[in-house]
C-alpha positions as CSV (number, residue, x, y, z in Angstrom):
1,M,26.9,-6.9,0.7
2,N,26.0,-7.7,4.2
3,H,22.6,-8.9,5.5
4,L,21.4,-5.5,6.6
5,E,22.2,-3.9,3.2
6,R,20.6,-6.8,1.4
7,N,17.4,-6.6,3.5
8,L,17.3,-2.9,3.0
9,K,17.5,-3.4,-0.7
10,I,14.7,-6.0,-0.6
11,L,12.6,-3.6,1.4
12,G,13.1,-1.0,-1.3
13,I,12.1,-3.5,-4.0
14,T,9.0,-4.4,-2.1
15,M,8.1,-0.7,-2.0
16,L,8.6,-0.5,-5.7
17,L,6.4,-3.5,-6.3
18,G,3.7,-1.9,-4.1
19,A,4.0,1.3,-6.2
20,I,3.7,-0.7,-9.4
21,L,0.6,-2.6,-8.1
22,D,-1.0,0.7,-7.0
23,W,-0.3,2.4,-10.3
24,A,-1.7,-0.6,-12.2
25,V,-4.9,-0.6,-10.1
26,A,-5.2,3.2,-10.5
27,A,-4.8,2.9,-14.2
28,L,-7.5,0.2,-14.4
29,V,-9.9,2.3,-12.3
30,F,-9.1,5.5,-14.2
31,F,-9.3,4.1,-17.8
32,L,-11.9,1.3,-17.3
33,P,-14.3,2.5,-14.6
34,G,-17.2,0.5,-16.0
35,Q,-15.4,-2.8,-16.0
36,V,-13.9,-2.2,-12.6
37,A,-17.4,-1.4,-11.2
38,T,-18.8,-4.6,-12.7
39,F,-15.9,-6.6,-11.2
40,L,-16.4,-5.0,-7.8
41,G,-20.1,-5.7,-7.9
42,A,-23.2,-3.6,-7.4
43,F,-21.7,-2.0,-4.4
44,I,-20.3,0.8,-6.6
45,S,-22.6,2.3,-9.1
46,G,-23.3,5.6,-10.5
47,D,-21.1,8.2,-12.1
48,P,-17.8,6.8,-13.6
49,M,-16.2,10.1,-12.8
50,I,-16.2,9.2,-9.1
51,L,-14.3,6.0,-9.9
52,R,-11.8,8.0,-12.0
53,L,-11.2,10.3,-9.1
54,C,-10.6,7.2,-6.9
55,G,-8.1,6.0,-9.5
56,L,-6.2,9.3,-9.3
57,L,-6.2,9.2,-5.5
58,L,-4.8,5.6,-5.6
59,A,-1.9,6.9,-7.7
60,I,-0.7,9.4,-5.1
61,P,0.6,7.1,-2.4
62,A,2.6,5.2,-5.0
63,L,4.7,8.3,-5.6
64,F,5.8,8.2,-1.9
65,Y,6.5,4.5,-2.2
66,L,8.7,5.3,-5.2
67,M,10.6,7.8,-3.0
68,A,11.1,5.1,-0.4
69,F,12.5,2.8,-3.2
70,V,15.0,5.3,-4.4
71,D,16.5,5.9,-0.9
72,T,15.0,3.5,1.6
73,K,17.3,4.3,4.5
74,R,16.6,8.1,4.4
75,N,12.9,7.7,3.7
76,V,12.3,5.0,6.3
77,V,9.4,6.9,7.8
78,I,7.6,6.5,4.5
79,V,8.0,2.8,4.8
80,A,6.7,2.8,8.3
81,V,3.7,4.9,7.3
82,A,3.1,2.6,4.2
83,I,3.0,-0.4,6.6
84,V,0.3,1.3,8.7
85,V,-1.7,2.6,5.7
86,R,-1.6,-0.8,3.9
87,A,-2.5,-2.7,7.1
88,C,-5.4,-0.4,7.9
89,L,-6.7,-0.4,4.3
90,G,-6.4,-4.2,4.1
91,A,-8.2,-4.7,7.4
92,F,-10.9,-2.2,6.3
93,F,-11.7,-4.3,3.2
94,V,-11.5,-7.6,5.0
95,V,-13.8,-6.5,7.7
96,H,-16.3,-5.0,5.3
97,V,-16.4,-8.3,3.2
98,L,-16.8,-10.4,6.3
99,F,-19.4,-8.3,8.2
100,R,-21.2,-6.2,5.6
101,A,-22.9,-6.8,2.3
102,V,-19.8,-6.2,0.2
103,P,-19.0,-8.5,-2.7
104,D,-16.2,-11.0,-2.2
105,S,-14.1,-9.5,-5.0
106,W,-13.1,-6.7,-2.5
107,L,-11.4,-9.3,-0.4
108,A,-8.6,-9.6,-3.0
109,I,-7.8,-5.9,-2.5
110,G,-7.7,-6.3,1.3
111,L,-5.6,-9.4,1.2
112,L,-3.1,-7.8,-1.2
113,N,-2.7,-4.8,1.0
114,L,-2.3,-7.0,4.1
115,G,0.3,-9.1,2.3
116,F,2.3,-6.1,1.3
117,A,2.1,-4.7,4.8
118,A,3.4,-7.9,6.2
119,I,6.2,-8.2,3.7
120,H,7.2,-4.5,4.3
121,F,7.1,-5.1,8.1
122,I,9.2,-8.2,7.9
123,F,12.0,-6.6,5.9
124,F,11.7,-3.4,7.9
125,K,12.5,-5.4,11.0
126,L,15.2,-7.4,9.3
127,S,16.8,-4.1,8.2
128,D,17.3,-3.4,11.9
129,F,14.7,-0.6,12.2
130,D,12.4,-0.1,15.2
131,F,8.8,0.5,14.0
132,W,7.3,2.6,16.8
133,P,10.3,4.9,17.4
134,I,10.5,5.6,13.7
135,L,6.9,6.6,13.6
136,R,7.1,8.6,16.9
137,R,10.1,10.6,15.7
138,A,8.9,10.8,12.1
139,G,12.2,9.5,10.9
140,N,14.3,12.2,12.6
141,P,17.2,11.2,14.7
142,P,16.9,11.6,18.5
143,L,18.2,14.9,20.0
């Protein structure tokens, strides 16, 4: 197995690990909304049904990450979008913790997402993919 294939395999594994993390968080939010609300602080309060809906919404991107794990080379656009989404989500949480009255426990979510975005990006580049052309062409080969 050469370096490109190995890096592509590691990229797929990082996508699988991201999916597992998202599913674990989604399950916690869905099945234990009260405890999750307590952990996240008084910032989230009210109906636990809203948190359960958030848990279901968290599970959806993990399905796409699983597709990227199964065939990383053909689903490379999913990896590129996952990098953008995780980076934006992580930055959103970090900025809100730093500049708004959001509990520090939200920082863990932001840093995990930024970490996964960085790992995905590193192995994306090591797998010899160009980030912006993949996003611009949505994974389709040039004409």
